[in-house]
Z-matrix of the N, CA and C atoms (Angstrom, degrees):
N
C 1 1.443
C 2 1.524 1 109.02
N 3 1.297 2 115.64 1 134.51
C 4 1.452 3 119.34 2 179.32
C 5 1.521 4 110.02 3 -81.11
N 6 1.318 5 114.68 4 156.59
C 7 1.452 6 119.43 5 -179.23
C 8 1.520 7 109.39 6 -80.31
N 9 1.318 8 115.34 7 137.49
C 10 1.457 9 122.48 8 -177.73
C 11 1.513 10 108.26 9 -116.21
N 12 1.301 11 116.64 10 138.39
C 13 1.466 12 121.19 11 -179.79
C 14 1.527 13 112.16 12 -92.29
N 15 1.315 14 117.52 13 -4.07
C 16 1.453 15 122.32 14 -178.00
C 17 1.527 16 110.64 15 -84.65
N 18 1.334 17 115.98 16 133.43
C 19 1.461 18 120.18 17 174.18
C 20 1.522 19 109.09 18 -85.12
N 21 1.313 20 116.29 19 130.84
C 22 1.457 21 122.03 20 -179.61
C 23 1.519 22 108.90 21 -101.42
N 24 1.323 23 115.47 22 133.86
C 25 1.460 24 120.99 23 -177.67
C 26 1.526 25 110.77 24 -75.39
N 27 1.317 26 114.53 25 167.04
C 28 1.459 27 120.95 26 173.78
C 29 1.529 28 109.44 27 -55.29
N 30 1.332 29 116.60 28 -45.23
C 31 1.474 30 121.07 29 179.92
C 32 1.523 31 111.39 30 -61.56
N 33 1.331 32 117.62 31 -38.59
C 34 1.472 33 121.04 32 177.05
C 35 1.525 34 110.50 33 -58.40
N 36 1.332 35 115.39 34 -45.16
C 37 1.465 36 120.33 35 -177.16
C 38 1.528 37 110.31 36 -67.67
N 39 1.310 38 117.29 37 -44.61
C 40 1.465 39 120.67 38 179.00
C 41 1.529 40 110.31 39 -62.04
N 42 1.318 41 117.21 40 -43.46
C 43 1.468 42 120.71 41 178.38
C 44 1.526 43 111.70 42 -63.47
N 45 1.327 44 116.50 43 -40.20
C 46 1.467 45 120.09 44 178.91
C 47 1.525 46 109.69 45 -66.34
N 48 1.332 47 117.22 46 -42.22
C 49 1.460 48 121.08 47 177.17
C 50 1.525 49 110.29 48 -58.08
N 51 1.318 50 116.83 49 -46.78
C 52 1.471 51 120.73 50 -179.59
C 53 1.525 52 111.31 51 -63.53
N 54 1.325 53 117.27 52 -37.93
C 55 1.467 54 120.01 53 -178.42
C 56 1.529 55 112.13 54 -69.64
N 57 1.325 56 116.86 55 -21.08
C 58 1.463 57 121.16 56 -178.23
C 59 1.529 58 112.32 57 -105.97
N 60 1.313 59 116.69 58 3.11
C 61 1.470 60 122.28 59 -174.65
C 62 1.532 61 112.93 60 -50.62
N 63 1.303 62 117.34 61 -45.93
C 64 1.466 63 119.95 62 -175.54
C 65 1.525 64 113.05 63 -71.89
N 66 1.321 65 118.04 64 -11.13
C 67 1.464 66 121.95 65 -179.89
C 68 1.526 67 112.74 66 -101.29
N 69 1.332 68 116.33 67 -20.24
C 70 1.466 69 121.27 68 -179.04
C 71 1.521 70 110.70 69 -83.69
N 72 1.343 71 116.85 70 149.21
C 73 1.470 72 118.26 71 170.29
C 74 1.532 73 108.48 72 -57.98
N 75 1.324 74 116.55 73 138.89
C 76 1.465 75 121.59 74 -174.37
C 77 1.519 76 112.61 75 -55.70
N 78 1.330 77 117.38 76 -43.99
C 79 1.465 78 119.60 77 -178.68
C 80 1.524 79 110.97 78 -66.18
N 81 1.324 80 117.74 79 -39.79
C 82 1.460 81 121.16 80 -179.85
C 83 1.528 82 110.43 81 -65.75
N 84 1.306 83 116.56 82 -41.14
C 85 1.472 84 120.43 83 175.90
C 86 1.531 85 109.72 84 -56.27
N 87 1.319 86 117.11 85 -47.99
C 88 1.462 87 121.57 86 -179.59
C 89 1.511 88 112.82 87 -62.55
N 90 1.322 89 116.84 88 -40.23
C 91 1.466 90 120.74 89 179.46
C 92 1.524 91 110.78 90 -64.13
N 93 1.336 92 116.39 91 -44.85
C 94 1.463 93 119.88 92 -179.66
C 95 1.524 94 109.83 93 -66.42
N 96 1.311 95 116.89 94 -41.93
C 97 1.460 96 120.84 95 178.82
C 98 1.535 97 109.74 96 -59.24
N 99 1.322 98 117.28 97 -46.26
C 100 1.465 99 121.69 98 178.40
C 101 1.538 100 111.06 99 -63.49
N 102 1.328 101 116.28 100 -42.22
C 103 1.463 102 122.33 101 179.90
C 104 1.529 103 110.85 102 -57.89
N 105 1.314 104 116.10 103 -35.86
C 106 1.466 105 120.66 104 -177.13
C 107 1.525 106 113.41 105 -79.24
N 108 1.325 107 117.60 106 -1.11
C 109 1.465 108 120.26 107 177.86
C 110 1.531 109 111.37 108 -73.23
N 111 1.333 110 116.69 109 -18.74
C 112 1.461 111 121.50 110 176.83
C 113 1.529 112 109.27 111 -105.28
N 114 1.314 113 115.99 112 156.53
C 115 1.460 114 120.84 113 178.73
C 116 1.529 115 110.04 114 -64.57
N 117 1.316 116 116.60 115 138.13
C 118 1.462 117 122.27 116 -178.83
C 119 1.520 118 110.05 117 -127.31
N 120 1.325 119 115.66 118 156.22
C 121 1.460 120 120.08 119 -179.95
C 122 1.527 121 110.27 120 -69.28
N 123 1.327 122 114.58 121 159.62
C 124 1.463 123 119.61 122 178.59
C 125 1.522 124 110.73 123 -61.38
N 126 1.314 125 117.34 124 -39.23
C 127 1.473 126 120.37 125 178.94
C 128 1.525 127 111.39 126 -60.06
N 129 1.319 128 116.42 127 -42.75
C 130 1.468 129 119.91 128 178.49
C 131 1.521 130 111.72 129 -67.50
N 132 1.319 131 117.25 130 -40.90
C 133 1.468 132 119.66 131 177.18
C 134 1.522 133 110.67 132 -60.54
N 135 1.323 134 116.46 133 -43.28
C 136 1.468 135 120.44 134 179.05
C 137 1.524 136 111.01 135 -62.96
N 138 1.327 137 116.55 136 -43.86
C 139 1.464 138 119.62 137 -179.39
C 140 1.531 139 110.78 138 -64.69
N 141 1.314 140 116.72 139 -45.14
C 142 1.464 141 119.80 140 178.40
C 143 1.526 142 111.07 141 -59.31
N 144 1.322 143 116.81 142 -44.24
C 145 1.460 144 120.34 143 179.52
C 146 1.525 145 110.55 144 -57.40
N 147 1.318 146 116.77 145 -45.82
C 148 1.464 147 119.61 146 -176.52
C 149 1.527 148 113.15 147 -73.69
N 150 1.312 149 117.42 148 -27.70
C 151 1.465 150 119.73 149 173.46
C 152 1.524 151 110.95 150 -68.95
N 153 1.315 152 116.31 151 -32.52
C 154 1.465 153 120.97 152 -179.15
C 155 1.533 154 112.93 153 -86.89
N 156 1.328 155 115.74 154 -24.02
C 157 1.471 156 120.69 155 -176.96
C 158 1.531 157 110.52 156 -61.05
N 159 1.320 158 115.63 157 127.95
C 160 1.465 159 123.38 158 178.64
C 161 1.531 160 112.77 159 55.50
N 162 1.334 161 116.13 160 25.91
C 163 1.459 162 121.23 161 178.62
C 164 1.525 163 110.54 162 -54.69
N 165 1.319 164 116.18 163 -38.37
C 166 1.467 165 121.63 164 -178.14
C 167 1.520 166 113.24 165 -67.58
N 168 1.319 167 117.78 166 -17.06
C 169 1.464 168 121.24 167 -175.28
C 170 1.525 169 114.16 168 -102.51
N 171 1.321 170 117.87 169 -9.94
C 172 1.466 171 120.15 170 -175.45
C 173 1.527 172 111.26 171 -84.10
N 174 1.317 173 115.00 172 163.47
C 175 1.460 174 121.27 173 179.81
C 176 1.532 175 110.76 174 -69.17
N 177 1.320 176 115.55 175 164.33
C 178 1.473 177 120.24 176 177.01
C 179 1.526 178 110.98 177 -59.32
N 180 1.324 179 116.78 178 -37.80
C 181 1.468 180 120.66 179 179.07
C 182 1.524 181 110.61 180 -63.35
N 183 1.338 182 116.70 181 -43.91
C 184 1.465 183 120.68 182 178.79
C 185 1.524 184 110.98 183 -67.58
N 186 1.317 185 117.36 184 -35.71
C 187 1.474 186 119.76 185 176.33
C 188 1.520 187 110.34 186 -61.79
N 189 1.314 188 116.31 187 -41.45
C 190 1.467 189 119.78 188 179.46
C 191 1.524 190 110.75 189 -61.91
N 192 1.317 191 116.57 190 -42.63
C 193 1.469 192 120.96 191 177.47
C 194 1.528 193 110.10 192 -60.97
N 195 1.321 194 115.90 193 -46.73
C 196 1.468 195 120.27 194 -179.52
C 197 1.525 196 111.17 195 -66.14
N 198 1.330 197 117.15 196 -41.05
C 199 1.468 198 120.40 197 177.96
C 200 1.522 199 110.57 198 -59.67
N 201 1.328 200 116.35 199 -42.95
C 202 1.462 201 120.36 200 179.48
C 203 1.524 202 111.16 201 -62.68
N 204 1.327 203 116.76 202 -42.80
C 205 1.468 204 120.23 203 -179.70
C 206 1.528 205 110.34 204 -67.84
N 207 1.314 206 117.81 205 -43.11
C 208 1.459 207 121.04 206 177.25
C 209 1.525 208 110.88 207 -59.88
N 210 1.322 209 116.86 208 -41.90
C 211 1.456 210 120.98 209 177.95
C 212 1.522 211 111.00 210 -63.01
N 213 1.321 212 116.83 211 -42.54
C 214 1.476 213 120.56 212 178.07
C 215 1.518 214 110.77 213 -60.71
N 216 1.322 215 116.76 214 -43.04
C 217 1.460 216 120.60 215 -178.51
C 218 1.528 217 111.02 216 -62.63
N 219 1.317 218 116.97 217 -50.11
C 220 1.471 219 119.06 218 -174.46
C 221 1.524 220 112.91 219 -73.47
N 222 1.312 221 117.85 220 -18.00
C 223 1.458 222 120.67 221 179.12
C 224 1.520 223 113.53 222 -91.72
N 225 1.320 224 117.92 223 -0.57
C 226 1.468 225 120.31 224 178.86
C 227 1.492 226 112.30 225 -96.62
């Protein structure tokens, strides 16, 4: 994933999560949704947005990498 200089809002991240819901593992979707119920730093919002961006278009290997990173984020 390339680095982006744009800050993504909370609403951007929630909308991106919803748009990728049918492609994410159900439990991971729920964990991220729950994680977003609390205020998060801009850096975390940006990272979450980019992990979810084009999730539906990436390879299975890339999905696994993203799933692992998303899991690490929500478990910290």
